[in-house]
Structure formats: structure tokens, C-alpha cells
C-alpha positions, 0 to 999 in steps of 0.5 A: 043550068044558065051560062054561069050556073053549073048543072046540079050534077056538081057536088058542092060543099061548103067547108072546105069550099069546093065542087066536084063532078065526074064526066063519063065518055064513050071513048078515049078520043072524047075524053081527050077532046074534053081534056084539051078543052079544059086545058084551053079554058084553064089558060084563058081563065087562070083557074086550074082545077084538079083533074083525074082521068082514065080512058072513059071518064074525067073527074074535075075538082074545083077548090076555092082559093078563099072561104067560098066558091066564086062566080069564076069557079061557077062559070068554069064549071058551067063551061065544062058542062057545055064542053061535055055536051058537045 
């Protein structure tokens, strides 16, 4: 994984172009912190993935606006990975 390359834990599909990943956390506090970080990232980047969450997990789905995922989509995923490792 590089700064703009998400981890291989992301499920990337070509048609329709999208990527998904489920993150697991030890507590609701960790889940909430991660969600807050994603909210700030979305405000900064203008990308707003679909988020589903429960007490100990968050599922993130990034859907391409065109025919393919963009560098911005991959960068968002990589930043989400970095947040989850904190």
C-alpha cells in the first residue's frame, strides 16, 4: 500500500466501477472516531462514499461517477486505510 494505493483488503469491481471494504473495531468509540475522520475527509475531498455501520464495524463503498474509479477514489480509500490503523 502506498500513499495513493489502498490495501488489497478493498474489493474492487470493474462493472459497475466500485470498491468496498469492511473495517472492524474493538469498540464503539473507535468506530465513531473512524466515522468522524471519514466525515472530515469527505468534506475536504468532496467525495462522499456510502457508509454503513454498527457498533464495531464500518462498511465503505466508493462508487465511480464515470466508467472507472479515479485517482481521487483510490486516494480516499488509502486515507481511510491509514485512519483505521491509527
